[in-house]
Each structure stands twice: as structure tokens, then as C-alpha cells.
C-alpha positions as YAML, in Angstrom:
chain: A
units: angstrom
residues:
- id: 1
  name: UNK
  ca: [23.92, 46.45, 2.25]
- id: 2
  name: UNK
  ca: [26.73, 43.93, 2.48]
- id: 3
  name: UNK
  ca: [26.30, 40.18, 2.19]
- id: 4
  name: UNK
  ca: [28.71, 37.69, 3.66]
- id: 5
  name: UNK
  ca: [30.93, 35.81, 1.21]
- id: 6
  name: UNK
  ca: [29.48, 32.64, 2.68]
- id: 7
  name: UNK
  ca: [25.83, 33.71, 2.58]
- id: 8
  name: UNK
  ca: [24.89, 31.48, -0.34]
- id: 9
  name: UNK
  ca: [26.66, 28.48, 1.19]
- id: 10
  name: UNK
  ca: [25.03, 29.13, 4.57]
- id: 11
  name: UNK
  ca: [21.57, 29.35, 3.02]
- id: 12
  name: UNK
  ca: [22.14, 26.19, 0.98]
- id: 13
  name: UNK
  ca: [23.36, 24.31, 4.07]
- id: 14
  name: UNK
  ca: [20.27, 25.37, 6.02]
- id: 15
  name: UNK
  ca: [17.97, 24.39, 3.17]
- id: 16
  name: UNK
  ca: [19.69, 21.00, 2.92]
- id: 17
  name: UNK
  ca: [19.31, 20.45, 6.67]
- id: 18
  name: UNK
  ca: [15.62, 21.34, 6.49]
- id: 19
  name: UNK
  ca: [15.08, 19.03, 3.52]
- id: 20
  name: UNK
  ca: [16.41, 16.06, 5.44]
- id: 21
  name: UNK
  ca: [14.55, 16.95, 8.64]
- id: 22
  name: UNK
  ca: [11.22, 17.96, 7.10]
- id: 23
  name: UNK
  ca: [11.00, 15.82, 3.95]
- id: 24
  name: UNK
  ca: [13.36, 12.87, 3.80]
- id: 25
  name: UNK
  ca: [13.33, 11.67, 7.42]
- id: 26
  name: UNK
  ca: [9.50, 11.61, 7.64]
- id: 27
  name: UNK
  ca: [9.30, 9.90, 4.23]
- id: 28
  name: UNK
  ca: [11.73, 7.18, 5.31]
- id: 29
  name: UNK
  ca: [9.84, 6.69, 8.57]
- id: 30
  name: UNK
  ca: [6.57, 6.26, 6.66]
- id: 31
  name: UNK
  ca: [8.23, 3.84, 4.24]
- id: 32
  name: UNK
  ca: [9.37, 1.73, 7.20]
- id: 33
  name: UNK
  ca: [5.85, 1.71, 8.65]
- id: 34
  name: UNK
  ca: [4.29, 0.47, 5.42]
- id: 35
  name: UNK
  ca: [7.11, -1.95, 4.62]
- id: 36
  name: UNK
  ca: [8.84, -0.33, 1.67]
- id: 37
  name: UNK
  ca: [12.45, -1.53, 1.62]
- id: 38
  name: UNK
  ca: [15.17, 1.12, 1.46]
- id: 39
  name: UNK
  ca: [16.51, -0.58, -1.68]
- id: 40
  name: UNK
  ca: [13.19, 0.17, -3.45]
- id: 41
  name: UNK
  ca: [13.43, 3.84, -2.49]
- id: 42
  name: UNK
  ca: [17.04, 4.11, -3.65]
- id: 43
  name: UNK
  ca: [16.18, 2.35, -6.91]
- id: 44
  name: UNK
  ca: [13.30, 4.75, -7.52]
- id: 45
  name: UNK
  ca: [15.52, 7.78, -6.87]
- id: 46
  name: UNK
  ca: [18.36, 6.50, -9.04]
- id: 47
  name: UNK
  ca: [15.96, 5.64, -11.85]
- id: 48
  name: UNK
  ca: [14.58, 9.15, -11.91]
- id: 49
  name: UNK
  ca: [11.16, 7.95, -10.75]
- id: 50
  name: UNK
  ca: [8.91, 10.33, -8.96]
- id: 51
  name: UNK
  ca: [6.94, 13.18, -10.44]
- id: 52
  name: UNK
  ca: [4.72, 12.08, -13.28]
...
């Protein structure tokens, strides 16, 4: 079986697209609904906050 030279890149691009569509976009929409400023989200990400 042969695999395209770009197979890994193609899979990574698709996974990235799905992450934004299925995880990040809904999370940002929910944050807007409950009044969490984008700056707070960015600060949390940059500070390594998250999983405990």
C-alpha cells in the first residue's frame, strides 16, 4: 500500500479544521453567552490553565 507524501499534512489539516469547528467555535460561543471576555480566555490559554 502506498501513502501520499502529503498524507500526514492532510490528516493534520483536517484534524485542525475539526478542532476549530467542533471544539473552539462552540466554546467561544458559550463564553460569549455567559459573558466571559476573550481576553480572559486568551490569558487562561497563555498561562497554561486548563486541565487540573
